[in-house]
Every structure is written in structure tokens, then in C-alpha cells.
C-alpha positions in Angstrom: -24.4 18.9 -49.6 -21.1 17.1 -49.3 -19.8 20.0 -47.2 -22.9 19.8 -44.9 -22.4 16.0 -44.5 -18.7 16.6 -43.7 -19.6 19.1 -41.1 -22.2 16.8 -39.6 -19.7 13.9 -39.5 -17.1 16.1 -37.9 -19.6 17.2 -35.3 -20.6 13.6 -34.6 -17.0 12.5 -34.2 -16.3 15.5 -31.9 -19.3 14.7 -29.8 -18.3 11.0 -29.6 -14.8 12.0 -28.5 -16.2 14.3 -25.9 -18.5 11.5 -24.6 -15.6 9.0 -24.6 -13.3 11.3 -22.6 -13.2 10.3 -18.9 -11.9 12.5 -16.1 -10.8 10.4 -13.2 -9.7 11.5 -9.7 -7.1 9.3 -8.0 -6.6 9.9 -4.2 -3.4 8.6 -2.6 -2.6 8.7 1.1 1.1 9.5 0.8 3.1 12.7 0.2 3.9 13.7 -3.3 7.6 12.9 -2.7 6.8 9.3 -1.7 7.7 6.7 -4.3 4.2 5.2 -4.4 2.7 8.6 -5.3 5.4 9.3 -7.9 4.7 5.8 -9.4 1.0 6.6 -9.4 1.6 9.8 -11.3 3.7 8.0 -13.9 0.8 5.5 -14.2 -1.7 8.3 -14.8 0.5 9.8 -17.5 0.8 6.4 -19.1 -3.0 5.9 -19.1 -3.4 9.4 -20.7 -1.0 8.5 -23.5 -2.2 4.9 -24.0 -5.8 5.9 -24.3 -5.2 8.9 -26.5 -6.5 11.2 -23.8 -9.8 9.3 -23.5 -9.0 8.6 -19.8 -7.5 11.5 -17.9 -6.4 10.7 -14.4 -5.6 13.4 -11.8 -3.6 12.2 -8.8 -4.3 13.8 -5.4 -1.4 12.9 -3.0 -1.0 13.3 0.7 -4.5 12.4 1.6 -5.6 15.8 0.2 -8.8 14.5 -1.5 -9.7 11.7 0.9 -7.8 10.5 4.0 -6.2 7.1 3.8 -8.9 5.4 5.7 -11.6 6.9 3.4 -10.1 6.0 0.1 -11.3 2.4 -0.4 -14.9 3.3 0.5 -14.7 6.4 -1.8 -13.8 4.1 -4.8 -16.4 1.5 -3.9 -19.2 4.0 -3.8 -18.1 5.9 -6.9 -17.1 9.1 -5.2 -13.9 8.7 -7.2 -13.2 6.3 -10.0 -9.8 5.1 -8.9 -7.4 5.2 -5.9 -4.7 3.6 -4.0 -5.0 2.0 -0.5 -3.0 -0.1 1.9 -5.4 -3.1 1.9 -4.1 -4.6 5.1 -5.8 -1.6 6.9 -9.1 -3.3 6.0 -8.3 -6.8 7.3 -11.3 -6.5 9.7 -13.5 -6.7 6.5 -11.8 -9.7 5.0 -8.8 -11.6 6.4 -7.2 -11.9 2.9 -6.6 -8.2 2.9 -4.1 -8.7 5.7 -2.1 -11.6 4.4 0.9 -9.4 3.5 1.2 -8.1 7.1 1.6 -11.5 8.8 5.0 -11.1 10.6 7.8 -13.0 9.0 5.6 -14.9 6.5 7.2 -13.0 3.6 10.1 -10.8 4.6 11.9 -10.1 1.3 11.0 -8.5 -2.0 11.1 -11.9 -3.8 9.0 -13.6 -1.1 6.5 -10.6 -1.3 6.1 -11.1 -5.0 5.5 -14.8 -4.6 3.0 -14.2 -1.9 1.1 -11.7 -4.0 1.1 -14.1 -6.9 -0.4 -16.8 -4.7 -3.0 -14.4 -3.3 -4.0 -12.4 -6.4 -6.8 -14.6 -7.6 -8.6 -14.7 -4.2 -7.9 -11.0 -3.7 -9.4 -10.1 -7.1 -12.5 -12.2 -6.4 -13.0 -10.6 -3.0 -12.6 -7.0 -4.4 -14.9 -7.8 -7.2 -17.7 -8.6 -4.7 -17.0 -5.1 -3.2 -17.5 -3.3 -6.6 -13.7 -3.0 -7.1 -11.4 -4.0 -9.9 -7.7 -4.5 -8.9 -5.2 -2.9 -11.3 -1.8 -3.3 -9.6 0.0 -3.7 -6.3 3.4 -2.4 -5.1 5.2 -3.5 -1.9 6.7 -1.2 0.6 10.3 -1.8 1.7 10.7 -4.2 4.6 9.3 -3.1 7.9 11.5 -2.1 10.8 10.9 -0.6 14.3 11.3 3.1 15.1 11.8 4.2 18.8 12.9 7.2 20.7 15.1 5.1 22.9 17.3 2.0 22.8 15.3 -1.3 22.6 17.0 -4.7 22.8 14.1 -7.0 23.9 10.4 -7.0 23.9 10.3 -6.1 27.6 11.8 -2.7 26.7 8.7 -2.0 24.7 6.2 -2.2 27.5 4.0 0.9 27.8 5.2 2.6 24.7 2.6 4.4 22.6 2.8 2.7 19.2 1.5 4.0 15.9 -0.7 1.3 14.3 -2.0 1.4 10.7 -4.0 -1.9 10.5 -5.3 -4.6 12.8 -2.0 -6.6 12.5 0.1 -3.7 13.9 -2.5 -3.1 16.6 -2.2 -6.8 17.5 1.5 -6.7 17.4 1.4 -3.8 19.9 -0.8 -5.8 22.3 1.5 -8.8 22.1 4.6 -6.7 22.9 3.0 -4.7 25.7 2.8 -1.5 23.8 -0.3 0.8 23.5 -1.7 0.9 19.9 -2.7 4.3 18.5 -4.4 4.4 15.1 -2.6 7.0 13.0 -2.7 7.6 9.2 0.5 8.2 7.3 -0.2 11.9 6.7 -0.5 12.5 10.5 2.7 10.7 11.5 5.0 13.8 12.0 2.5 15.6 14.1 1.7 12.5 16.2 5.4 12.0 17.1 6.0 15.7 17.6 3.1 16.0 20.1 3.8 12.7 21.9 0.6 11.0 20.7 2.9 8.2 19.5 6.4 7.2 20.5 7.1 4.3 18.2 6.0 2.6 15.0 6.9 -0.3 12.7 7.2 0.9 9.1 9.6 1.1 6.2 12.5 3.4 5.9 10.5 5.2 3.2 7.8 6.4 5.6 10.3 7.5 8.2 12.4 9.4 5.7 9.4 11.1 4.0 8.1 12.2 7.4 11.5 13.3 8.8 10.9 11.2 12.0 14.5 11.9 13.1 13.0 15.2 14.5 11.3 13.1 17.2 12.7 9.6 17.2 16.3 8.3 17.6 16.5 4.6 16.6 15.5 2.4 13.6 15.9 -1.3 14.0 15.9 -3.5 10.9 13.8 -6.6 11.5 12.4 -7.2 7.9 9.0 -8.1 9.5 7.0 -8.0 6.4 6.4 -5.9 3.2 2.8 -4.5 3.2 1.5 -3.7 -0.2 -0.5 -0.8 -1.6 -3.2 -1.6 -4.2 -4.5 0.6 -7.0 -8.2 -0.2 -7.6 -10.9 1.1 -9.9 -14.6 1.3 -9.2 -16.0 -1.7 -11.1 -18.9 0.3 -12.7 -16.4 2.8 -14.0 -14.2 0.0 -15.3 -17.1 -1.7 -17.1 -18.1 1.6 -18.7 -14.8 1.5 -20.6 -14.5 -0.3 -23.9 -12.1 -3.2 -24.3 -9.4 -1.2 -26.0 -9.4 1.3 -23.1 -9.3 -1.5 -20.5 -6.4 -3.2 -22.3 -4.5 0.1 -22.4 -5.0 0.7 -18.7 -4.1 -2.9 -17.8 -0.9 -2.5 -19.8 0.0 0.7 -17.9 -0.9 -1.2 -14.6 1.6 -3.9 -15.5 4.3 -1.3 -16.1 3.4 0.5 -12.8 3.7 -2.8 -10.9 7.2 -3.4 -12.4 8.3 0.2 -11.9 6.9 0.4 -8.4 8.8 -2.7 -7.3 12.0 -1.3 -8.7 11.4 2.1 -7.0 10.7 0.3 -3.7 14.0 -1.6 -3.9 16.0 1.5 -4.8 14.3 3.6 -2.1 15.2 1.1 0.6 18.9 1.8 0.5 18.4 5.5 -0.1 16.2 5.9 3.0 18.3 3.8 5.3 21.3 6.1 4.5 19.0 9.2 4.8 17.9 8.2 8.3 21.5 7.7 9.4 22.7 10.9 7.9 20.0 12.8 9.8 21.3 11.4 13.1 19.3 8.3 13.7 20.9 5.1 15.0 20.2 2.6 12.1 21.0 -1.1 12.3 19.8 -4.7 12.8 17.7 -5.5 15.9 19.4 -7.7 18.5 19.2 -11.5 18.2 17.0 -11.7 21.3 14.5 -9.1 20.0 14.3 -10.9 16.6 13.7 -14.3 18.2 11.0 -12.9 20.5 9.3 -11.2 17.5 9.4 -14.4 15.5 7.5 -16.1 18.4 4.9 -13.4 18.2 4.8 -13.7 14.5 4.0 -17.5 14.8 1.1 -16.6 17.2 -0.2 -14.0 14.7 0.1 -16.4 11.8 -2.0 -19.0 13.6 -4.6 -16.4 14.5 -4.8 -15.3 10.9 -5.2 -18.8 9.6 -8.0 -19.4 12.0 -9.8 -16.3 10.8 -9.1 -16.9 7.1 -10.3 -20.5 7.2 -9.8 -23.0 4.4 -9.3 -20.5 1.6 -6.6 -18.7 3.5 -4.9 -21.9 4.3 -4.9 -22.8 0.6 -3.2 -19.5 -0.3 -0.5 -19.9 2.3 0.1 -23.5 1.2 0.4 -22.3 -2.5 2.8 -19.6 -1.4 5.0 -22.0 0.6 5.2 -24.3 -2.4 6.3 -21.4 -4.5 9.2 -20.5 -2.2 10.6 -24.1 -1.8 
């Protein structure tokens, strides 16, 4: 009888463990070599260890499972349980998603962290209403301009086909006289090779990963802003976890945020050197170009504040208090 009870208990425990085990797919838009994707894979391994295998996350890099523009919706609707997305690409849904892409509002790693801290509560509440739970966010390196010719002032940009990745970059193109073309990260190399795009504003990381020196010649450092990627979980999937599992994943998320920031800082110098070593002209933009871009940035800031209303103004105010 004792043996039978023991067998029954073992079977029950085995069944419970099987039920508790969760297989999660995590789409990411960037190549496997990109530091965001590598950080995501480290996060997934951490979750597997911390939950004792109860939550098993498989990372799908390079837009292989869902393209960048599809990822957020896929998480919201439960097509996948977790994923990473550049939230500023969804500024048309909610202005708060684009706060990290306001030109020259936060143009250093320290400023980016302070802006995110000031924004996080509002951002979490907004995502919660969309059936999403925010886990962590990691900044890209500072944004600079890529061109296939020398550019010293805004007038030199007129008519250039410009790769945009969110409404802020599309608006920037309009204000500089360029022609915005929406292109996801995974499509950058082909777009430049075929002439669909001739310029972009992005980090050294994106340019290096996509070997843009094969089509472009100049990178100008302007430190315009540091857009951030966010890793989010479907809220229903999150609430299906028990408290211990949630705490374990949250701990891994905190570690991923710290590690991702460190990786982003280290990758900045590495990619700048890499672009130069592969033949690109790399250096600061001219004083005239920077001043003209800051004027455009002031215009875009005012436009964002108008769209974001009182809540957006409060976030910016809290951020400015933090950087005094």
C-alpha cells in the first residue's frame, strides 16, 4: 500500500511539474550578433535557471519569428508570451512611447537612465492597459547620421532618401528636407544596397551589425538621443505565473537591464572603431549642422509636449529636475 501511495504521489508531482513548465517564445528584431539579442539570450538562460526550468524561453532573433513591426501586437494578442520591441516605433499609439526619441532631450547614457526612471511609472500603466507587462528596458548607443556623401549643414540633406524607424525619425526627415522611408532593422542592408534608402540616423551598433560601409561612406556623431528597447510579457501569461516565478523573472530582468546598459556602453566604442576600420569617415558633425539640428529638436520637443498633454509635461518636468 505504501508503495502504491508513493507511486501515486510521484505521479502527481510529475504531473504538477509538467503543468507548471511554460514554453515561451521571445521574438527579437535584431540579428543574433547584436548586443540586445545577446542580452536577451542571457536573460532567457537566467530565467530558466532561476525558475528551475519552469519557464523555458526560446529567443528568435533577426525578425525570424515576427518582424519588428509585428512583435508588440504578437505579445498583446498572446501569439507569443514575451518579446522585445523598440517602443518609439509605436508613438502613434501613445505619445509616451516616443519620449526617448525626442532629439537632444536625453543625449547621454546617464540622461537616458534618468529619463527612463522618470517615465517608467507612466509607461508601465500605459502598457498594462494594452495587456502588457514591462520587464526591462535597454538603451541603444547615442544616435548619429549615416550618409553616402559629405554633409555639413541641413541644406546638404535635401532630397535624400532617409530610413525612418518611428514617427520621430520620419518627422526629422521632413524637417530636414529628406524623404522618409520606413525600413525595419532586418531590411537595412538590402535597402541601402538597392538604393531604397541613402541615409539614416541610428547607433554605431546598427551600422556595424549591418555592414553599412558596403553602401555608405560617412558617420556623423550628433548624440541625438538614445532610443530604448523594451522587453514585455503578455499580461495574461504573466498573471498565470505564481509569485515565486514572477519574482525570479523580475530578478533576471533587473540583471538584464544592468547588463544591457553595460553592453551598450562597451559596444559604442567598439562599433565606432569598427566603422572607421572598414573605411567609413567617422567623426563629430559640424557645429553648424549640430546647431541646426538642435533647432529642429526644439520644434519636435514642443510638438511632442502638445501631443502628450499634461501627463507628458509632468514626466519631462520630473526628468529635468533629476538632471539638475
